[in-house]
N, C-alpha and C positions, 0 to 999 in steps of 0.2 A: 821450417825447421823439421828435420827428420830425426825421430828419436828411436833408438834401438831398444832391445829388451832391457827391462830394469834388472840391475845386478846389485847384489849386496856388496858391502865394502870388502875389498880384498878378493873379489871375484867369486865369493862363495855362493853356491846355489841354495835356494830355499829347501828346507828339509823334506817337503812333500814331493819334490821333483827328483830326489835321489832314488836310485834303483834299490830295491830291497834285495838283500842277499838271502838266498835259500840255504838253509842248513841241511845238508844231506849227510847222514851217517856213512862211514866207510862200509859197514856191513848192513844192508837194509834190514836183515832179520834181527839185528841187534836192537832196533828201535822198539820191537814188540817183545815184551817179556811174557812168555806163556809157560805154564807148567804143564807137562804132558798128562793126559788122562791115563790112568793105569788101572787095569782090572786083573786081579789074580784069579786064574782058573784053578780052583781047588778040586776036592774030591766030589763036589756037588755037580760037576759037569759043565759042558760048554754052553748049554741053553741058559743055565742060571747066570753064567758070566756075561752072556750076551744081554740078558735082561738087565743086569746090573750096569753094563756099559750104556745101554739106551737111557736108563734112568739118569746116569751121570751126565750124558750129553744134553738131556732135557733140562736138568737143573742148572747147568752151566750156560744155557741159552745158545748153544752152538747150532742146534737144529733150526731154531728161529732165525738166527743170523744167516745160515745157508739159504733158507727160503727167501729171506729179504734181499740177499745179494744175487739171486738167480737172474733177476731182470732189472734193467735200469728203471729208476723211478724219477720222473721230473720233480724238481724242487717244489712246485706248486702242489703236485699230487702228494708228495711226501709230507708237506705241511698239513694238508687236509686229512691225511691218514693219521697223523700224529694227534690232531685235534679230536678226531673221532675216537681214537683209542683212549684219550684222556677222558672224554665224555662217557665212554663205556665203563672205564674204571670208577668214575664218580657214581654212575648209576648202580654199579655193583656194590660199592661201599655203602650207599644209601640203603639198598635192598638188604644187605647183611646187617646193618645197624637197626633195622626195624624189628 
């Protein structure tokens, strides 16, 4: 006796075999909501405004993100780096608490 693939009643497939639908927004930039960084150049000069801009970029984490995205990092390396960063933060917290 030759048996074919098992089917659910009514010919329905099992849920794990169905293809997943990817939701793609019409406008790819619409998925990311960012407010622009704005620095006003006043009477204090351009150097002061540049310093202010750099400070804003640092606090927003944009510079760190740029450095991180500059090179591809394998998932295993990413996981090790994440663990070491957490350990570093723990040590820092302990050191500050003393």
